[in-house]
C-alpha positions as CSV (number, residue, x, y, z in Angstrom):
1,M,-19.0,-18.4,-14.7
2,R,-18.0,-21.6,-12.2
3,T,-15.2,-21.1,-10.1
4,I,-13.0,-24.0,-8.3
5,P,-10.8,-23.9,-5.0
6,I,-7.5,-25.1,-6.1
7,P,-5.9,-25.8,-2.1
8,V,-2.2,-24.1,-2.8
9,D,0.9,-26.3,-0.7
10,T,2.5,-23.0,0.7
11,G,5.2,-25.5,2.6
12,K,8.2,-24.5,0.2
13,L,6.6,-20.9,-0.5
14,T,8.5,-17.6,1.4
15,I,5.3,-15.2,1.9
16,T,6.5,-11.3,2.5
17,C,3.5,-9.1,3.3
18,V,4.4,-5.9,0.8
19,K,1.6,-3.8,1.6
20,A,-0.7,-3.5,4.7
21,P,-3.8,-4.9,5.2
22,R,-6.7,-2.6,3.8
23,P,-10.3,-2.8,3.0
24,R,-11.8,-4.7,-0.7
25,V,-13.6,-2.0,-2.6
26,L,-15.8,-3.0,-4.6
27,N,-16.9,0.3,-6.4
28,R,-14.5,3.1,-6.7
29,D,-16.9,6.0,-7.6
30,T,-18.7,4.5,-4.5
31,G,-16.4,3.9,-2.3
32,E,-18.6,0.0,-1.8
33,I,-16.1,-2.2,0.3
34,K,-16.8,-5.9,-0.6
35,T,-18.3,-8.0,2.7
36,D,-18.7,-12.1,2.5
37,K,-21.9,-14.1,2.8
38,N,-22.0,-12.9,7.1
39,G,-21.8,-9.0,6.3
40,N,-18.2,-9.2,7.5
41,T,-15.5,-6.7,5.9
42,V,-12.9,-8.8,3.3
43,Y,-9.4,-7.7,2.9
44,E,-7.0,-7.4,0.4
45,V,-3.4,-8.1,1.4
46,T,-0.6,-7.7,-1.2
47,V,1.9,-10.1,-0.9
48,S,5.3,-11.4,-2.8
49,V,5.7,-15.1,-3.0
50,E,8.7,-16.6,-3.5
51,D,9.4,-20.7,-4.4
52,E,12.1,-23.1,-3.6
53,S,14.2,-21.7,-7.1
54,G,14.0,-18.0,-6.3
55,R,11.0,-16.8,-8.3
56,I,9.6,-13.7,-6.9
57,E,5.5,-13.2,-7.8
58,L,3.2,-10.5,-6.1
59,V,-0.1,-11.3,-5.5
60,K,-2.8,-10.0,-3.7
61,I,-4.8,-12.6,-1.2
62,G,-8.4,-12.1,0.4
63,T,-9.5,-13.1,3.7
64,T,-12.0,-12.2,5.9
65,G,-11.5,-9.6,8.5
66,E,-8.0,-7.8,9.5
67,P,-5.3,-9.3,10.0
68,P,-2.5,-8.6,12.8
69,I,0.5,-8.3,9.6
70,T,2.1,-4.9,8.7
71,A,4.4,-4.2,5.4
72,G,8.1,-6.5,5.9
73,D,6.4,-9.5,7.8
74,P,6.7,-12.8,6.9
75,I,3.1,-14.5,7.2
76,N,1.7,-17.8,7.0
77,A,-1.9,-17.6,4.7
78,V,-3.7,-20.4,6.5
79,G,-5.7,-22.3,4.3
80,L,-5.1,-20.5,1.2
81,L,-6.8,-21.5,-2.1
82,G,-6.6,-20.2,-5.9
83,Y,-9.3,-19.4,-7.8
84,V,-9.1,-19.8,-11.7
85,W,-11.4,-17.2,-13.3
86,E,-11.9,-15.8,-17.1
87,I,-13.9,-13.0,-17.7
88,A,-14.4,-11.8,-22.0
89,G,-10.8,-14.2,-22.9
90,R,-8.7,-13.0,-20.1
91,W,-8.2,-15.5,-17.3
92,G,-6.5,-15.3,-14.3
93,I,-6.2,-16.4,-10.7
94,S,-7.5,-15.0,-7.6
95,Y,-6.0,-16.4,-4.0
96,R,-8.2,-16.0,-0.7
97,A,-7.3,-17.4,2.7
98,S,-8.8,-18.1,5.8
99,A,-6.4,-16.5,7.5
100,L,-2.8,-14.1,7.5
101,L,-1.3,-14.5,10.3
102,P,2.5,-13.2,10.8
103,M,5.0,-16.7,11.2
104,R,5.9,-15.4,14.5
105,E,2.0,-16.0,15.6
106,A,1.4,-18.9,13.9
107,A,4.4,-20.5,15.1
108,D,2.8,-20.0,18.5
109,A,-0.4,-21.4,17.3
């Protein structure tokens, strides 16, 4: 299966961390943690995403390295990409960001 990354325009979205970052577990039986191609731990963050019309969705965003955010923080998802996937007739979108920063830190950068 080949997936094509689709850039997500976050300019009109409000993204809030609702669950603190945690390492992404690949195998619950063995406790194997997902790593990127360089061996760095991939973290998973559950966020709420609100669009201009007020529609809110909960999504998980993956990122390499532990992001400096906590539950309740408004965040900036730097380089957010969506990947459409399909397995056995089911499909969805997975998300990955190059960084997840608190808005206060993103404003300073």
